C-alpha positions as CSV (number, residue, x, y, z in Angstrom):
1,M,-7.6,92.8,0.3
2,Y,-8.4,89.8,2.9
3,A,-11.1,87.0,3.0
4,R,-13.2,87.5,5.8
5,I,-15.8,84.9,8.0
6,A,-19.5,86.9,7.0
7,G,-21.1,83.7,8.5
8,T,-21.2,80.2,9.8
9,G,-23.7,77.7,9.8
10,R,-23.7,73.8,10.6
11,Y,-26.4,71.1,10.6
12,L,-25.9,67.4,12.6
13,P,-28.4,64.4,12.3
14,P,-31.1,64.3,14.8
15,K,-29.8,60.2,15.9
16,V,-27.8,60.7,17.9
17,L,-25.4,57.3,19.3
18,T,-24.5,57.5,22.9
19,N,-21.5,55.4,24.7
20,A,-24.6,53.8,26.6
21,D,-26.0,52.3,22.9
22,L,-22.7,51.8,21.8
23,E,-21.4,48.8,24.9
24,K,-24.7,47.3,23.9
25,M,-23.3,46.9,20.0
26,V,-19.4,46.3,20.7
27,D,-17.3,45.2,23.7
28,T,-16.7,48.5,25.0
29,T,-17.5,50.9,27.9
30,D,-18.5,54.4,28.4
31,E,-15.2,55.1,30.5
32,W,-13.0,53.6,28.1
33,I,-14.5,55.4,25.8
34,R,-14.4,58.9,27.3
35,T,-11.1,58.1,28.9
36,R,-9.3,57.3,25.5
37,T,-11.2,59.9,23.3
38,G,-13.7,62.1,25.5
39,I,-15.7,61.0,23.4
40,Q,-19.9,60.6,25.1
41,R,-21.8,60.8,21.7
42,R,-22.2,61.4,18.1
43,H,-24.9,62.1,15.2
44,I,-25.5,59.3,13.0
45,A,-26.7,60.2,9.2
46,G,-30.3,58.7,8.9
47,P,-31.0,56.6,6.0
48,D,-32.0,59.4,3.9
49,E,-29.6,61.9,4.5
50,T,-26.6,62.2,2.6
51,T,-23.1,64.0,2.9
52,S,-24.9,66.9,0.3
53,S,-28.5,67.3,1.9
54,M,-26.1,67.8,5.3
55,A,-24.2,70.4,3.6
56,T,-26.8,71.9,2.3
57,E,-28.5,72.5,5.3
58,A,-25.5,73.7,6.8
59,A,-24.8,76.2,4.0
60,R,-28.2,77.5,4.6
61,N,-27.3,78.6,7.9
62,A,-24.4,80.3,6.6
63,M,-25.7,81.7,4.6
64,E,-28.7,83.3,6.8
65,M,-26.2,84.8,9.0
66,A,-24.3,86.2,6.3
67,G,-27.5,87.6,4.6
68,V,-26.6,86.8,1.1
69,G,-28.9,84.5,-1.0
70,P,-28.0,82.3,-4.1
71,R,-27.2,84.6,-6.5
72,D,-24.4,86.5,-4.5
73,I,-22.3,83.0,-4.1
74,D,-19.8,82.6,-6.8
75,L,-17.3,80.2,-6.0
76,V,-18.5,76.6,-3.7
77,V,-16.0,74.8,-2.0
78,V,-16.9,71.4,-0.3
79,G,-14.0,69.1,1.8
80,T,-15.2,65.9,1.8
81,T,-14.0,61.9,2.2
82,T,-17.5,60.9,1.7
83,P,-19.3,62.3,-1.3
84,D,-22.9,61.2,-2.2
85,V,-21.6,59.6,-5.6
86,V,-18.4,59.3,-7.9
87,F,-19.5,62.3,-9.8
88,P,-21.4,64.8,-9.8
89,N,-19.3,66.3,-7.2
90,V,-20.9,67.4,-4.1
91,A,-19.9,71.3,-4.3
92,T,-22.3,71.1,-7.7
93,L,-25.2,69.1,-5.9
94,V,-25.1,71.6,-2.9
95,Q,-25.3,74.0,-5.9
96,A,-28.2,72.6,-7.3
97,N,-29.6,72.3,-3.8
98,L,-29.3,76.1,-3.5
99,G,-30.1,77.0,-6.6
100,I,-26.1,78.9,-7.0
101,R,-26.2,78.7,-11.2
102,D,-23.3,79.4,-13.4
103,T,-20.1,79.1,-10.5
104,P,-16.7,77.2,-10.3
105,A,-18.3,74.3,-7.8
106,F,-15.6,71.4,-6.4
107,S,-15.0,69.2,-3.4
108,L,-11.4,68.2,-2.3
109,E,-10.9,64.9,-0.2
110,T,-7.7,65.3,1.9
111,A,-9.7,63.3,5.2
112,C,-10.4,65.3,8.5
113,S,-8.3,68.8,7.0
114,G,-10.5,69.2,4.0
115,F,-12.2,71.9,5.7
116,V,-9.0,73.8,6.1
117,Y,-7.8,73.0,2.9
118,A,-11.0,74.3,1.0
119,L,-10.4,77.5,3.4
120,G,-7.3,77.9,2.1
121,I,-7.9,77.7,-1.6
122,A,-11.0,80.0,-1.0
123,D,-9.1,82.5,0.1
124,K,-6.8,82.8,-2.5
125,F,-9.8,82.9,-4.8
126,I,-10.9,85.9,-3.1
127,R,-7.6,87.1,-3.1
128,L,-6.8,87.1,-6.0
129,G,-10.2,89.1,-6.8
130,D,-11.6,86.2,-8.5
131,S,-14.3,85.6,-5.8
132,K,-16.7,88.1,-4.2
133,C,-18.6,85.6,-2.2
134,A,-17.5,82.3,-1.5
135,L,-19.5,79.4,0.4
136,V,-17.1,77.0,1.8
137,I,-17.8,73.4,3.5
138,G,-16.7,70.5,5.3
139,A,-19.1,67.5,5.5
140,E,-19.2,63.8,6.4
141,C,-20.8,60.2,6.3
142,I,-18.2,59.5,8.1
143,T,-19.7,56.2,9.7
144,R,-20.9,54.9,6.4
145,L,-16.9,54.0,6.3
146,V,-17.0,52.6,10.0
147,D,-17.1,48.8,10.7
148,W,-19.6,48.5,13.9
149,T,-17.7,45.7,15.2
150,D,-14.6,47.5,15.9
151,R,-14.2,48.9,19.4
152,G,-11.0,50.6,18.1
153,T,-12.7,52.8,15.6
154,C,-16.1,52.9,15.8
155,V,-16.5,54.6,19.0
156,L,-14.9,57.4,17.2
157,F,-16.8,58.8,14.6
158,G,-19.9,60.5,14.0
159,D,-21.8,62.5,11.1
160,G,-22.4,66.5,9.9
161,A,-21.5,69.6,8.1
162,G,-20.2,72.4,9.1
163,A,-20.1,75.9,6.6
164,V,-18.9,79.4,6.1
165,I,-19.2,82.3,4.2
166,L,-16.4,84.5,3.0
167,K,-16.6,87.8,1.0
168,P,-13.7,90.3,0.6
169,S,-12.5,92.6,3.2
170,E,-9.5,95.5,3.7
171,E,-10.0,94.7,7.2
172,P,-7.8,91.4,8.6
173,G,-9.6,88.8,7.7
174,I,-7.8,85.0,7.3
175,L,-4.2,86.2,8.1
176,T,-2.5,83.0,7.2
177,T,-2.6,79.3,6.0
178,I,-0.5,76.6,5.7
179,L,-1.4,73.2,4.3
180,S,0.8,70.2,4.0
181,A,0.7,66.2,3.8
182,D,3.6,63.5,3.7
183,G,2.1,60.0,2.0
184,A,4.1,58.6,4.1
185,Y,2.0,57.8,6.6
186,G,-1.1,56.8,4.3
187,D,-0.8,52.9,5.7
188,L,-1.4,54.6,9.5
189,L,-5.0,55.9,8.8
190,S,-6.6,54.3,5.6
191,Y,-10.0,53.4,3.7
192,P,-8.5,50.4,1.8
193,Y,-10.9,50.6,-0.8
194,G,-12.1,52.7,-4.0
195,V,-12.9,52.9,-7.7
196,S,-9.5,52.1,-8.7
197,K,-8.6,49.3,-6.4
198,G,-10.3,46.8,-5.0
199,F,-13.7,48.0,-6.7
200,D,-14.4,44.5,-7.7
201,Q,-14.2,43.2,-4.4
202,L,-16.4,46.0,-3.1
203,R,-19.0,44.7,-5.9
204,A,-18.7,41.0,-4.3
205,G,-19.4,41.9,-1.0
206,A,-15.8,42.6,0.5
207,P,-15.5,43.2,3.9
208,A,-14.5,46.8,3.8
209,A,-13.7,50.0,6.7
210,I,-11.7,52.8,8.0
211,Q,-8.2,51.3,9.2
212,M,-6.2,52.7,11.9
213,K,-3.3,52.0,13.5
214,G,-4.3,54.6,17.1
215,N,-0.9,54.4,18.7
216,E,1.3,55.3,16.1
217,V,-1.8,57.9,14.3
218,F,-1.4,59.7,18.0
219,K,2.3,60.5,18.3
220,V,2.5,61.7,14.7
221,A,-0.3,63.9,14.9
222,V,0.5,65.1,18.6
223,N,4.1,65.7,16.2
224,T,3.1,67.5,13.7
225,L,0.7,70.1,15.5
226,S,3.3,71.1,17.7
227,R,5.5,71.9,14.8
228,L,2.1,73.4,12.9
229,V,2.1,75.7,15.9
230,D,5.2,77.2,16.2
231,Q,5.1,77.5,11.5
232,T,1.7,79.3,11.6
233,L,2.7,81.7,14.5
234,A,6.4,82.5,12.9
235,K,4.6,82.7,9.3
236,A,2.1,85.9,10.5
237,G,4.8,87.3,12.5
238,I,2.5,87.0,15.9
239,D,3.0,85.9,19.5
240,R,0.9,83.1,21.3
241,E,-0.7,85.7,23.5
242,A,-2.1,86.7,20.3
243,I,-4.7,84.0,19.7
244,D,-7.8,84.2,21.8
245,W,-9.5,80.9,20.4
246,L,-7.9,77.5,19.2
247,V,-10.5,75.7,17.2
248,P,-8.8,72.6,16.2
249,H,-9.9,69.1,14.4
250,Q,-12.3,67.2,17.0
251,A,-10.7,64.0,16.7
252,N,-9.8,63.2,20.5
253,L,-9.4,64.9,23.8
254,R,-5.6,64.0,24.3
255,I,-4.9,65.4,21.2
256,I,-6.7,68.6,21.0
257,Q,-5.3,68.9,25.1
258,A,-1.6,68.6,23.5
259,A,-2.1,71.2,21.2
260,A,-3.3,73.3,23.7
261,K,-0.5,73.1,25.8
262,K,1.9,73.8,22.6
263,L,0.7,77.0,22.6
264,E,0.3,77.8,26.5
265,L,-3.6,77.8,26.3
266,P,-5.9,77.4,28.8
267,M,-8.7,74.9,27.9
268,K,-11.1,77.6,28.7
269,Q,-9.7,79.1,25.3
270,V,-10.5,75.7,23.8
271,V,-13.4,75.2,21.5
272,V,-14.2,71.1,22.2
273,T,-16.9,69.6,20.4
274,V,-15.8,66.1,20.3
275,T,-17.8,65.3,23.4
276,D,-20.9,65.9,21.7
277,H,-20.2,64.9,18.1
278,G,-17.2,62.7,18.1
279,N,-14.4,62.8,15.1
280,T,-16.7,63.9,12.2
281,S,-13.3,64.7,9.8
282,A,-13.8,67.3,7.3
283,A,-17.1,69.1,9.4
284,S,-15.4,69.2,12.6
285,I,-14.0,72.1,12.6
286,P,-16.4,74.4,10.8
287,L,-18.7,72.5,13.4
288,A,-16.7,73.5,16.3
289,L,-16.4,77.1,14.3
290,D,-20.3,77.8,14.4
291,T,-21.2,76.1,18.3
292,A,-18.8,79.0,19.6
293,V,-20.0,81.5,17.3
294,R,-23.7,81.1,17.9
295,D,-23.2,80.6,21.7
296,G,-20.8,83.8,22.0
297,R,-18.0,82.6,23.0
298,I,-16.2,83.6,19.7
299,K,-16.5,87.3,18.8
300,R,-15.5,89.9,16.3
301,G,-12.1,90.9,16.4
302,Q,-10.8,87.9,17.7
303,T,-8.0,85.9,17.2
304,L,-8.4,82.1,15.9
305,L,-6.1,79.2,15.5
306,L,-7.5,76.8,13.3
307,E,-5.7,73.6,13.1
308,T,-6.4,70.0,11.3
309,F,-4.6,66.4,10.8
310,G,-6.1,63.8,9.1
311,G,-5.5,60.6,6.9
312,G,-3.2,60.7,4.3
313,F,-1.3,62.5,6.3
314,T,-2.4,65.9,5.9
315,W,-2.9,69.1,8.1
316,G,-3.0,72.2,7.7
317,S,-3.9,75.7,9.7
318,A,-5.8,79.1,9.7
319,L,-5.3,81.7,11.3
320,V,-8.5,84.2,11.5
321,R,-9.2,87.6,12.6
322,Y,-13.5,87.1,12.9
């Protein structure tokens, strides 16, 4: 039995912040941003929008495509780094918003790898027969963690949510997943405050923002994703030629290009949304997936490689027959 994607959905906040807008806010230029990241614009959550509200809208769109209702869903898993509150967890907030009752609903935090981790977990639920219809979401209000005076990080991030519905199928769906991490690199990309560390400083108004050592992160990400490609193909027992689409985490165009080169895939077979979305962390892969499904690029029966790398460091992949 396989877990198969029955529907996809996404939500992007209406507010758009362009590189030209950022030129007025911080010492940067459109050329500098595009050359180093490939990003031209990103969506920013409004004051009344939350991670759960965006996740709810993405879920509704995925449910509509899959033709399922609240009573059909028996599992909700959300990957996010930016929960609305410490508790209730985001998945239960989405559950309540959608009218889903009496099902497992939990969130997990693996930074940008959150959606792939959530997908891997939901896949196991379905393969074991413990779920017949799973809602899997990646959602972030990551710009709320940004220092808008730091030109090295504020240009990178955007907000949004993406979702998929998984159902059991005898036809191939999710072929394999790989999930991994190495906490030794944690200081290269982090948000240094939380509930049990630095909370008093936060309450006192201490400045807090995403901290990143960009060059080091880039090197580790490229090397790790290169190994991940080989590991994923070997585990599934397929050749590079079998991959129709690469759907990578949308962090940086140069990292995406390096991953495509490793797969020997032309960029026309790579889904790239970082230009318009920026780095939406756990939301980036499901946003990119839904974009390519709805514009007709990704078709039923094609083989997709989803791969991601995030703070922690965490990383993961999913090989999917769509």
